[in-house]
C-alpha positions as a Markdown table, in Angstrom:
| # | Residue | x | y | z |
|---|---|---|---|---|
| 1 | Met | 25.1 | -13.1 | 20.0 |
| 2 | Lys | 22.9 | -14.1 | 17.4 |
| 3 | Ile | 21.0 | -11.8 | 14.9 |
| 4 | Asn | 17.9 | -13.9 | 15.4 |
| 5 | Thr | 18.1 | -12.5 | 19.0 |
| 6 | Leu | 18.4 | -9.1 | 18.3 |
| 7 | Asn | 15.7 | -9.5 | 15.4 |
| 8 | Met | 13.3 | -11.2 | 18.1 |
| 9 | Phe | 14.0 | -7.9 | 20.5 |
| 10 | Val | 13.1 | -5.7 | 17.7 |
| 11 | Lys | 10.0 | -7.5 | 16.8 |
| 12 | Leu | 8.9 | -7.6 | 20.4 |
| 13 | Ile | 9.2 | -3.8 | 20.4 |
| 14 | Asp | 7.2 | -3.2 | 17.1 |
| 15 | Thr | 4.4 | -5.3 | 18.0 |
| 16 | Gly | 4.4 | -5.0 | 21.7 |
| 17 | Ser | 3.4 | -8.8 | 22.2 |
| 18 | Tyr | 5.2 | -11.8 | 22.9 |
| 19 | Ser | 2.6 | -13.8 | 21.3 |
| 20 | Lys | 2.8 | -12.0 | 18.2 |
| 21 | Val | 6.6 | -12.5 | 18.0 |
| 22 | Ala | 6.2 | -16.0 | 18.5 |
| 23 | Glu | 3.6 | -16.6 | 16.0 |
| 24 | Lys | 5.6 | -14.7 | 13.3 |
| 25 | Leu | 8.9 | -16.8 | 14.1 |
| 26 | Asp | 7.0 | -20.1 | 14.5 |
| 27 | Leu | 8.2 | -20.4 | 18.1 |
| 28 | Thr | 6.7 | -20.7 | 21.6 |
| 29 | Gln | 6.1 | -17.5 | 23.8 |
| 30 | Pro | 8.5 | -19.3 | 26.6 |
| 31 | Ala | 11.4 | -19.5 | 23.8 |
| 32 | Val | 10.9 | -15.7 | 23.0 |
| 33 | Ser | 10.9 | -14.8 | 26.7 |
| 34 | Met | 14.1 | -17.2 | 27.2 |
| 35 | Gln | 15.9 | -15.2 | 24.4 |
| 36 | Ile | 14.8 | -11.8 | 25.6 |
| 37 | Lys | 16.1 | -12.8 | 29.1 |
| 38 | Phe | 19.4 | -13.9 | 27.7 |
| 39 | Leu | 19.9 | -10.7 | 25.9 |
| 40 | Glu | 19.5 | -8.8 | 29.0 |
| 41 | Glu | 22.0 | -11.0 | 31.0 |
| 42 | Arg | 24.4 | -10.2 | 28.1 |
| 43 | Phe | 24.1 | -6.6 | 28.8 |
| 44 | Asp | 23.7 | -7.2 | 32.5 |
| 45 | Thr | 20.6 | -4.9 | 32.8 |
| 46 | Asp | 16.9 | -4.6 | 32.2 |
| 47 | Leu | 16.0 | -3.8 | 28.5 |
| 48 | Ile | 12.4 | -3.7 | 28.9 |
| 49 | Ile | 9.6 | -3.2 | 31.5 |
| 50 | Lys | 6.0 | -3.5 | 31.6 |
| 51 | Glu | 3.6 | -0.6 | 32.4 |
| 52 | Asn | 0.0 | -1.2 | 32.6 |
| 53 | Gly | 0.3 | -4.4 | 30.7 |
| 54 | Lys | 2.5 | -2.7 | 28.0 |
| 55 | Ile | 6.1 | -3.4 | 27.1 |
| 56 | Lys | 8.2 | -0.2 | 27.3 |
| 57 | Leu | 12.1 | 0.1 | 26.8 |
| 58 | Thr | 14.2 | 1.2 | 29.4 |
| 59 | Pro | 17.1 | 3.6 | 28.6 |
| 60 | Ala | 19.6 | 0.9 | 28.0 |
| 61 | Gly | 16.8 | -0.9 | 25.9 |
| 62 | Lys | 16.4 | 2.0 | 23.7 |
| 63 | Val | 20.1 | 1.9 | 23.0 |
| 64 | Val | 20.0 | -1.8 | 22.1 |
| 65 | Tyr | 16.7 | -1.3 | 20.1 |
| 66 | Ser | 18.0 | 1.3 | 17.8 |
| 67 | Glu | 21.4 | -0.1 | 17.4 |
| 68 | Ala | 20.2 | -3.5 | 16.7 |
| 69 | Lys | 17.9 | -2.3 | 14.1 |
| 70 | Lys | 21.0 | -1.0 | 12.1 |
| 71 | Ile | 22.7 | -4.3 | 12.6 |
| 72 | Ile | 19.8 | -6.3 | 11.1 |
| 73 | Asn | 19.7 | -4.0 | 8.1 |
| 74 | Ser | 23.4 | -4.0 | 7.6 |
| 75 | Trp | 23.2 | -8.1 | 8.0 |
| 76 | Glu | 20.3 | -8.1 | 5.4 |
| 77 | Lys | 22.5 | -6.2 | 2.9 |
| 78 | Ile | 25.5 | -8.3 | 3.3 |
| 79 | Thr | 23.5 | -11.5 | 2.8 |
| 80 | Tyr | 22.0 | -10.1 | -0.2 |
| 81 | Arg | 25.3 | -9.0 | -2.0 |
| 82 | Val | 27.1 | -12.1 | -1.1 |
| 83 | Glu | 24.3 | -14.2 | -2.9 |
| 84 | Glu | 24.3 | -11.9 | -5.7 |
| 85 | Ser | 28.2 | -12.2 | -6.0 |
| 86 | Lys | 28.0 | -16.0 | -6.1 |
| 87 | Asn | 25.3 | -15.5 | -9.1 |
| 88 | Lys | 22.6 | -17.1 | -7.3 |
| 89 | Ser | 18.9 | -16.4 | -7.9 |
| 90 | Phe | 17.9 | -14.0 | -5.0 |
| 91 | Gln | 14.9 | -12.6 | -6.9 |
| 92 | Lys | 11.7 | -12.6 | -4.3 |
| 93 | Ile | 10.0 | -9.3 | -4.0 |
| 94 | Glu | 7.1 | -8.4 | -1.6 |
| 95 | Ile | 4.9 | -5.6 | -3.5 |
| 96 | Gly | 2.3 | -3.8 | -1.8 |
| 97 | Ser | -0.4 | -2.2 | -4.0 |
| 98 | Ser | -3.3 | -0.3 | -4.0 |
| 99 | Thr | -6.6 | -1.8 | -5.9 |
| 100 | Ile | -6.3 | 0.2 | -9.1 |
| 101 | Pro | -2.5 | -0.6 | -9.9 |
| 102 | Ser | -2.8 | -4.5 | -8.7 |
| 103 | Glu | -5.6 | -5.0 | -11.3 |
| 104 | Tyr | -4.4 | -2.5 | -14.1 |
| 105 | Leu | -0.8 | -1.9 | -14.0 |
| 106 | Leu | 1.1 | -4.7 | -12.0 |
| 107 | Pro | -0.1 | -7.7 | -14.1 |
| 108 | Asp | 1.6 | -6.0 | -17.3 |
| 109 | Ile | 4.7 | -5.1 | -15.4 |
| 110 | Leu | 5.4 | -8.7 | -14.0 |
| 111 | Ala | 4.8 | -10.0 | -17.3 |
| 112 | Lys | 7.3 | -7.9 | -19.1 |
| 113 | Leu | 9.9 | -9.1 | -16.2 |
| 114 | Asp | 9.1 | -12.4 | -16.9 |
| 115 | Ser | 9.2 | -11.9 | -20.7 |
| 116 | Glu | 12.9 | -10.6 | -20.2 |
| 117 | Asn | 13.8 | -13.9 | -18.5 |
| 118 | Ile | 14.5 | -12.1 | -14.9 |
| 119 | Asp | 14.0 | -14.8 | -12.5 |
| 120 | Met | 11.8 | -12.9 | -10.1 |
| 121 | Lys | 9.3 | -14.3 | -7.9 |
| 122 | Ser | 6.8 | -12.1 | -6.5 |
| 123 | Ser | 3.9 | -11.9 | -3.7 |
| 124 | Ile | 1.5 | -9.1 | -3.9 |
| 125 | Lys | -0.5 | -7.5 | -0.9 |
| 126 | Val | -3.4 | -5.5 | -1.9 |
| 127 | Gly | -5.4 | -2.8 | 0.1 |
| 128 | Asp | -6.1 | 0.8 | 0.3 |
| 129 | Ser | -2.9 | 3.2 | -0.2 |
| 130 | Glu | -3.0 | 4.1 | 3.4 |
| 131 | Glu | -2.7 | 0.4 | 4.3 |
| 132 | Met | 0.2 | 0.0 | 1.8 |
| 133 | Ile | 2.0 | 3.0 | 3.3 |
| 134 | Glu | 1.8 | 1.5 | 6.6 |
| 135 | Leu | 3.1 | -1.9 | 5.4 |
| 136 | Leu | 6.1 | -0.2 | 3.9 |
| 137 | Glu | 6.8 | 1.9 | 7.1 |
| 138 | Lys | 6.8 | -1.4 | 8.9 |
| 139 | Asp | 9.3 | -3.2 | 6.6 |
| 140 | Lys | 6.3 | -5.8 | 5.6 |
| 141 | Val | 6.9 | -5.1 | 1.9 |
| 142 | Asp | 10.0 | -4.1 | -0.3 |
| 143 | Ile | 8.1 | -1.6 | -2.7 |
| 144 | Ile | 4.5 | -0.2 | -2.9 |
| 145 | Ile | 2.3 | 1.2 | -5.6 |
| 146 | Val | -0.3 | 3.6 | -4.4 |
| 147 | Gly | -2.7 | 6.3 | -5.3 |
| 148 | Tyr | -1.2 | 9.3 | -3.3 |
| 149 | Lys | 2.2 | 10.2 | -2.5 |
| 150 | Pro | 3.8 | 9.0 | 0.9 |
| 151 | Glu | 5.4 | 11.8 | 2.6 |
| 152 | Asn | 7.9 | 10.3 | 4.8 |
| 153 | Ser | 11.5 | 11.6 | 3.6 |
| 154 | Lys | 13.2 | 8.1 | 3.9 |
| 155 | Tyr | 11.2 | 7.2 | 0.7 |
| 156 | Glu | 12.4 | 7.0 | -2.5 |
| 157 | Val | 9.3 | 8.1 | -4.5 |
| 158 | Lys | 8.8 | 8.1 | -8.2 |
| 159 | Glu | 5.7 | 9.1 | -10.1 |
| 160 | Ile | 4.9 | 6.2 | -12.7 |
| 161 | Ala | 1.5 | 6.8 | -14.1 |
| 162 | Lys | -1.3 | 9.1 | -14.6 |
| 163 | Asp | -5.1 | 8.5 | -14.4 |
| 164 | Glu | -8.2 | 10.4 | -14.1 |
| 165 | Leu | -11.6 | 9.6 | -12.6 |
| 166 | Lys | -14.7 | 9.1 | -14.4 |
| 167 | Leu | -18.1 | 9.5 | -13.3 |
| 168 | Ile | -20.4 | 5.9 | -13.9 |
| 169 | Val | -23.7 | 5.6 | -13.8 |
| 170 | Pro | -26.2 | 2.6 | -14.4 |
| 171 | Lys | -27.2 | 1.8 | -17.8 |
| 172 | Asn | -30.8 | 2.9 | -17.5 |
| 173 | His | -29.8 | 6.1 | -15.5 |
| 174 | Lys | -31.1 | 9.7 | -16.6 |
| 175 | Phe | -27.7 | 10.5 | -16.9 |
| 176 | Ser | -26.9 | 7.8 | -19.4 |
| 177 | Arg | -28.8 | 9.7 | -22.0 |
| 178 | Lys | -26.8 | 13.1 | -21.7 |
| 179 | Asn | -22.9 | 13.6 | -23.0 |
| 180 | Glu | -22.5 | 15.8 | -20.0 |
| 181 | Ile | -23.9 | 17.1 | -16.8 |
| 182 | Ser | -23.4 | 19.8 | -14.3 |
| 183 | Ile | -21.7 | 19.5 | -10.8 |
| 184 | Glu | -24.6 | 20.6 | -9.2 |
| 185 | Glu | -26.7 | 17.7 | -10.6 |
| 186 | Leu | -24.6 | 15.4 | -8.3 |
| 187 | Lys | -26.1 | 16.5 | -5.2 |
| 188 | Asn | -29.4 | 15.1 | -6.1 |
| 189 | Glu | -28.1 | 11.7 | -6.7 |
| 190 | Lys | -27.3 | 8.6 | -4.3 |
| 191 | Met | -23.4 | 8.2 | -4.0 |
| 192 | Leu | -21.1 | 5.3 | -3.7 |
| 193 | Ile | -17.8 | 6.2 | -2.3 |
| 194 | Arg | -14.4 | 4.3 | -1.6 |
| 195 | Glu | -13.4 | 3.7 | 2.1 |
| 196 | Val | -11.3 | 6.1 | 4.2 |
| 197 | Gly | -7.6 | 5.6 | 3.3 |
| 198 | Ser | -8.4 | 5.0 | -0.4 |
| 199 | Gly | -6.4 | 7.2 | -3.1 |
| 200 | Thr | -9.5 | 7.2 | -5.4 |
| 201 | Arg | -11.6 | 8.6 | -2.5 |
| 202 | Lys | -9.1 | 11.1 | -1.7 |
| 203 | Ala | -8.8 | 12.4 | -5.5 |
| 204 | Met | -12.6 | 12.3 | -5.7 |
| 205 | Leu | -13.1 | 14.4 | -2.6 |
| 206 | Glu | -10.2 | 17.0 | -3.3 |
| 207 | Gly | -11.8 | 17.5 | -7.1 |
| 208 | Leu | -15.2 | 18.1 | -5.8 |
| 209 | Lys | -14.0 | 20.4 | -3.0 |
| 210 | Glu | -11.7 | 22.5 | -5.7 |
| 211 | Asn | -15.4 | 22.9 | -7.6 |
| 212 | Gly | -17.3 | 24.0 | -4.3 |
| 213 | Ile | -18.9 | 20.6 | -3.4 |
| 214 | Asn | -18.3 | 19.5 | 0.3 |
| 215 | Ile | -18.6 | 15.8 | 1.2 |
| 216 | Asn | -21.4 | 16.7 | 3.6 |
| 217 | Glu | -23.4 | 18.0 | 0.4 |
| 218 | Leu | -23.4 | 14.6 | -1.2 |
| 219 | Asn | -26.1 | 11.9 | -0.5 |
| 220 | Ile | -23.4 | 9.1 | 0.5 |
| 221 | Lys | -25.5 | 5.9 | -0.2 |
| 222 | Cys | -22.7 | 3.3 | 0.5 |
| 223 | Glu | -18.9 | 3.1 | 1.3 |
| 224 | Met | -17.0 | 0.1 | -0.5 |
| 225 | Gly | -13.9 | -1.4 | -0.2 |
| 226 | Ser | -12.8 | -1.8 | -3.5 |
| 227 | Thr | -13.2 | -0.3 | -7.2 |
| 228 | Glu | -14.9 | -3.6 | -8.3 |
| 229 | Ala | -17.5 | -3.4 | -5.9 |
| 230 | Ile | -18.3 | 0.3 | -6.4 |
| 231 | Ile | -18.8 | -0.8 | -10.4 |
| 232 | Ala | -21.1 | -3.8 | -9.1 |
| 233 | Gly | -23.0 | -1.4 | -7.1 |
| 234 | Val | -23.4 | 1.1 | -9.9 |
| 235 | Gln | -24.6 | -1.7 | -12.4 |
| 236 | Ser | -27.3 | -3.1 | -9.8 |
| 237 | Gly | -28.6 | 0.6 | -9.5 |
| 238 | Leu | -27.6 | 1.2 | -5.9 |
| 239 | Gly | -26.0 | 4.7 | -7.0 |
| 240 | Ile | -23.4 | 6.2 | -8.9 |
| 241 | Ser | -19.7 | 7.1 | -8.4 |
| 242 | Phe | -16.4 | 8.3 | -9.6 |
| 243 | Val | -13.8 | 5.2 | -10.3 |
| 244 | Ser | -10.6 | 5.2 | -12.3 |
| 245 | Lys | -10.7 | 5.7 | -16.0 |
| 246 | Leu | -8.7 | 2.5 | -16.2 |
| 247 | Ala | -11.6 | 0.4 | -14.5 |
| 248 | Ser | -14.4 | 2.6 | -15.9 |
| 249 | Ser | -13.5 | 2.1 | -19.6 |
| 250 | Lys | -13.5 | -1.6 | -19.2 |
| 251 | Ala | -16.9 | -1.8 | -17.5 |
| 252 | His | -18.3 | 0.9 | -20.0 |
| 253 | Asn | -17.0 | -1.2 | -23.0 |
| 254 | Cys | -18.4 | -4.5 | -21.4 |
| 255 | Ser | -21.9 | -2.3 | -21.2 |
| 256 | Arg | -21.9 | -2.9 | -17.3 |
| 257 | Val | -22.1 | 0.7 | -16.9 |
| 258 | Gln | -22.4 | 4.2 | -18.6 |
| 259 | Glu | -19.5 | 6.8 | -18.5 |
| 260 | Val | -20.6 | 10.3 | -18.1 |
| 261 | Asp | -18.5 | 13.6 | -18.2 |
| 262 | Val | -19.1 | 16.3 | -15.6 |
| 263 | Lys | -18.9 | 19.8 | -16.6 |
| 264 | Gly | -15.5 | 21.7 | -15.7 |
| 265 | Met | -14.6 | 18.6 | -13.5 |
| 266 | Asn | -10.5 | 17.2 | -14.1 |
| 267 | Phe | -10.4 | 14.5 | -11.6 |
| 268 | Ser | -6.9 | 14.1 | -12.8 |
| 269 | Arg | -4.6 | 11.7 | -10.5 |
| 270 | Lys | -1.1 | 10.1 | -10.1 |
| 271 | Phe | 0.2 | 6.7 | -9.0 |
| 272 | Tyr | 3.4 | 6.7 | -7.2 |
| 273 | Leu | 6.2 | 3.8 | -6.5 |
| 274 | Ala | 8.0 | 3.9 | -3.2 |
| 275 | Phe | 10.6 | 2.2 | -1.3 |
| 276 | Asn | 13.1 | 2.9 | 1.4 |
| 277 | Lys | 15.8 | 4.9 | 0.1 |
| 278 | Asn | 18.7 | 2.6 | 1.8 |
| 279 | Arg | 17.7 | -0.1 | -0.7 |
| 280 | Lys | 17.9 | 1.8 | -3.9 |
| 281 | Asp | 21.1 | 0.0 | -5.0 |
| 282 | Glu | 19.4 | -3.4 | -4.8 |
| 283 | Asn | 19.3 | -5.1 | -7.7 |
| 284 | Ile | 15.7 | -6.6 | -7.4 |
| 285 | Ile | 14.8 | -3.0 | -6.8 |
| 286 | Lys | 16.3 | -1.5 | -9.8 |
| 287 | Lys | 15.3 | -4.2 | -12.1 |
| 288 | Phe | 11.6 | -3.6 | -11.0 |
| 289 | Ile | 11.8 | 0.4 | -11.5 |
| 290 | Glu | 13.6 | 0.0 | -14.7 |
| 291 | Ile | 10.3 | -1.2 | -16.2 |
| 292 | Phe | 9.0 | 2.3 | -15.8 |
| 293 | Asn | 12.1 | 3.8 | -17.4 |
| 294 | Ile | 12.5 | 6.3 | -14.4 |
């Protein structure tokens, strides 16, 4: 029995679709079906059934699925360690990152690794924190950097940076002439906000709630999918918003927007690095987290 066949079976259950598995593995659907049939013949029992068009595991299938995942993980570890022992370059890392870390933390991290002559190639997927945690859950990335702490106990989670949110307004806005405003003044303004799942959005709403302001009391003009979109929206006069200090400082210094303090507000936040605990001894993971001295 081949590892590839077990991997195909696991992917079929995870995706629930023959066509998606075929696409991922660059195969035809009949080829995938044939391999699954081979697996069932090998165990002399049905492993999957279809109910209402959905693929479901039989009791035997549940056993095979669970054990197959263990075998695949073990095989990947063996492959990695053999390559390491042969002193071959095996440095490819898939990174999932929320917007702010991808723009203001990761470039410096990767540049430092390169300056230390660490032969590491990387691929970065960018989205909101919720999306990146989901990618880690599905083993589509090796490591993530996000704006709120993943709660699953199977992850090793490390705090790597601190940040704060800063109110930004258009250059000609009435608030731009003030050093500080009250939180109550926000209720009368058009607000721009990040999309659901964003760590920035979560930190903003939690900070406001702690100071007695509910989202329903705000005049939300628009939800946007990135920090740069928010800054551009504020710059054009569409509304005001809270963004990461890492981003607001740059936009403020370039005279795109004006930073304003909000009395009594402390929008502190943290960024977290997370990966599966069963991978903490892999050299590529260790090299990456050494950059943070954690």
